[in-house]
KELUMMAR-294340 format. One record per residue (C-alpha): residue number from 1; x, z, y. Coordinates in steps of 0.001 Angstrom, whole numbers, plus 524288, in hexadecimal, padded with zeros to 5 digits. Each point is the difference from the previous one (the first is absolute). Layout:
[site NUM; [X; Z; Y]]
...
//
This chain:
[site 1; [31555; 860E0; 51BEC]]
[site 2; [7FD4A; 7F2BA; 7F9B8]]
[site 3; [80E1D; 7FBBC; 80237]]
[site 4; [8061D; 80C63; 7FA79]]
[site 5; [8009A; 7FC30; 7F1B5]]
[site 6; [80659; 80CBE; 7FBAD]]
[site 7; [7F3C0; 807B3; 8038B]]
[site 8; [7F353; 80057; 7F851]]
[site 9; [7F243; 8009E; 805FF]]
[site 10; [80160; 80EA8; 8023A]]
[site 11; [80D4E; 7FEDA; 80677]]
[site 12; [80792; 80523; 7F43F]]
[site 13; [80D01; 7F9D4; 7FC7B]]
[site 14; [7FFF6; 7F67A; 7F4A9]]
[site 15; [8091B; 7F641; 7F9BB]]
[site 16; [7FB34; 7F232; 80266]]
[site 17; [7FB84; 7F8A3; 7F3DA]]
[site 18; [80811; 7F381; 7FFA7]]
[site 19; [7FC44; 7FBF3; 7F231]]
[site 20; [7F7E3; 7F44F; 8048C]]
[site 21; [80A9D; 7FAC3; 80900]]
[site 22; [80828; 7F46D; 7FBC6]]
[site 23; [80EA1; 80164; 7FE64]]
[site 24; [807CD; 7F90F; 80A80]]
[site 25; [80DF2; 7FFD9; 804CD]]
[site 26; [8011A; 80A0B; 80AC2]]
[site 27; [80B6A; 8035C; 808B9]]
[site 28; [80248; 809B7; 80AF0]]
[site 29; [80B44; 801B0; 80972]]
[site 30; [802A0; 80C9D; 80775]]
[site 31; [80A85; 804CA; 80924]]
[site 32; [80509; 80C94; 8059E]]
[site 33; [80B2F; 80517; 80833]]
[site 34; [80831; 80C3D; 8001A]]
[site 35; [806AC; 80330; 80CD9]]
[site 36; [80CB0; 807A0; 7FFBE]]
[site 37; [80C37; 80314; 807A5]]
[site 38; [80997; 7F4B0; 80163]]
[site 39; [80A2E; 807CF; 7F86C]]
[site 40; [7F6C5; 800A4; 7F441]]
[site 41; [7FD8E; 7F15F; 8007F]]
[site 42; [80EBC; 7FE18; 7FFE4]]
[site 43; [801BC; 8097C; 7F49E]]
[site 44; [7F5A1; 7F91A; 7F7E2]]
[site 45; [80621; 7F2B0; 802F6]]
[site 46; [80D80; 8050E; 7FC55]]
[site 47; [7FB61; 806B2; 7F395]]
[site 48; [8044B; 80D2C; 80547]]
[site 49; [7F426; 807EE; 7FBD5]]
[site 50; [803E0; 80AA1; 7F650]]
[site 51; [7F3D0; 7FE18; 7F7A9]]
[site 52; [803CF; 7F1E3; 7FD1C]]
[site 53; [7FA65; 7F274; 80241]]
[site 54; [7F4CC; 802B8; 80963]]
[site 55; [7F972; 7F2B9; 80037]]
[site 56; [80210; 7FD79; 7F17F]]
[site 57; [7F9B3; 80CF7; 7FCB1]]
[site 58; [7F4F6; 7FDB7; 809BF]]
[site 59; [7FD72; 7F2A0; 7F9EC]]
[site 60; [7FE62; 805EC; 7F276]]
[site 61; [7F773; 80AE5; 80594]]
[site 62; [7F72F; 7F60D; 806AD]]
[site 63; [7FE70; 7F810; 7F38F]]
[site 64; [7FCEC; 80C32; 7F822]]
[site 65; [7F644; 80484; 80A58]]
[site 66; [7F886; 7F32B; 7FFC1]]
[site 67; [7FE49; 80196; 7F155]]
[site 68; [7FB0F; 80E02; 801AC]]
[site 69; [7F66E; 7FDD6; 80B2F]]
[site 70; [7F3C9; 802B3; 7F802]]
[site 71; [805D3; 80D3D; 7FC4B]]
[site 72; [80201; 80360; 80E56]]
[site 73; [7F403; 7FA69; 806E7]]
[site 74; [7F3CE; 80580; 7F974]]
[site 75; [7F6D3; 7F436; 80031]]
[site 76; [809F4; 7F52E; 7FD80]]
[site 77; [7FECD; 7F850; 7F36C]]
[site 78; [80BC7; 7FF39; 7F6EA]]
[site 79; [804C7; 7F206; 8011B]]
[site 80; [808BA; 7F733; 7F7EF]]
[site 81; [80AAD; 7FE11; 80A0E]]
[site 82; [80666; 7F2B8; 7FE31]]
[site 83; [80ADE; 801BA; 809FD]]
[site 84; [804EC; 808FA; 80AAB]]
[site 85; [80A82; 7FCF3; 809ED]]
[site 86; [805A8; 809B3; 809A6]]
[site 87; [808F6; 7FA75; 80A78]]
[site 88; [806F2; 80660; 80B65]]
[site 89; [804C7; 7FBA6; 80D5C]]
[site 90; [807DF; 807C1; 809AC]]
[site 91; [7F935; 800B6; 80D19]]
[site 92; [804F3; 8059B; 80CB4]]
[site 93; [7F9BA; 80D3A; 7FDA5]]
[site 94; [801C2; 8012E; 7F151]]
[site 95; [7FB79; 7F92C; 7F3A9]]
[site 96; [7F414; 7F774; 7FDAB]]
[site 97; [7FA48; 7FE5A; 7F262]]
[site 98; [7F74D; 7F4DE; 7FB7D]]
[site 99; [7F901; 800E3; 7F2FE]]
[site 100; [7F8D4; 7F568; 7F87D]]
[site 101; [7F75D; 80302; 7F444]]
[site 102; [7F952; 7F614; 7F74C]]
[site 103; [7F606; 800D0; 7F50A]]
[site 104; [7F616; 7F7C7; 7F8DC]]
[site 105; [7F447; 808E7; 7FF96]]
[site 106; [7F2C0; 80438; 80501]]
[site 107; [8043A; 80771; 80C1A]]
[site 108; [80A6C; 7FEDA; 80A6F]]
[site 109; [80D66; 8061D; 80117]]
[site 110; [7FFF0; 80441; 80E34]]
[site 111; [80134; 80E5B; 7FC69]]
[site 112; [80B39; 7FD06; 7F6C5]]
[site 113; [80781; 7F8DA; 80AB5]]
[site 114; [7FD80; 80AEE; 809D0]]
[site 115; [803CD; 80A6E; 7F618]]
[site 116; [80C86; 7F8C1; 7FCA3]]
[site 117; [803B5; 7FF24; 80E6C]]
[site 118; [7FCD7; 80E47; 8028E]]
[site 119; [8079B; 80539; 7F45E]]
[site 120; [80BAF; 7F73C; 802D5]]
[site 121; [80074; 8058E; 80DCC]]
[site 122; [7FE6E; 80DF1; 7FB11]]
[site 123; [80B55; 7FDA1; 7F6BD]]
[site 124; [8089D; 7FB7A; 80B3E]]
[site 125; [7FC42; 80C68; 80733]]
[site 126; [80327; 80872; 7F438]]
[site 127; [80D36; 7F9C4; 7FDE1]]
[site 128; [80433; 800AC; 80E4E]]
[site 129; [7F96A; 80C83; 804B1]]
[site 130; [80CCB; 80792; 7FF92]]
[site 131; [80496; 7F766; 80B44]]
[site 132; [7F350; 7FF2D; 807CA]]
[site 133; [7F40C; 80869; 7FD9B]]
[site 134; [7F956; 7F9EE; 80BF5]]
[site 135; [7FE13; 7F28D; 7F9BD]]
[site 136; [7F278; 7FA7B; 8028D]]
[site 137; [7F85B; 7F7EB; 7F62F]]
[site 138; [7F60C; 7F645; 804E7]]
[site 139; [7F89C; 7F856; 8027B]]
[site 140; [7FCE9; 7FB95; 7F225]]
[site 141; [7F635; 7F4E3; 7FF87]]
[site 142; [7FA64; 7F4E1; 7F82E]]
[site 143; [80547; 7F2D4; 8045D]]
[site 144; [7F841; 7F6ED; 7F735]]
[site 145; [7F7A2; 7FF07; 7F3E9]]
[site 146; [7FB5F; 7F479; 7F81C]]
[site 147; [7F698; 7FD7D; 7F4EE]]
[site 148; [7F323; 805BD; 7FC0B]]
[site 149; [7F261; 7FE40; 8054E]]
[site 150; [803A1; 803B1; 80DF6]]
[site 151; [80ACC; 7F5BA; 8004C]]
[site 152; [80C4E; 80015; 80803]]
[site 153; [802F1; 8092A; 80B4B]]
[site 154; [80BCD; 800EB; 808FA]]
[site 155; [802E6; 80A8B; 80A1D]]
[site 156; [7FF61; 7FB7A; 80E0E]]
//
């Protein structure tokens, strides 16, 4: 259990003490996909969803989610988020989201990037579910992170 920093010597959950860590610029990039019927892709592209601008609303939801991550994930530290971007691409099966979160702090923003991607995809589902309740979200994954003691990492 030496590598599981969110557990104490007895195996109980704990919030990691980051007070001795130096601040550094940290960034994380995550992605996710929502698969849907071709007719729903076309409706989103055409702006024909009754609830409004699907991707615009999902972008705002993703940004808001990144800023609220420590309220959602129990052992995450509240972080001073410097920037969040949420971008979308149409793919053959649906919509792909890519999120990028940046901070200058003592701990990384991987969870913030993953939360932003997940909530953006959930928002797309919510806005288009009247047309396709069988949409599938996933996979959602970390693409890259930089900064901090562990350095840079990129998904293979």
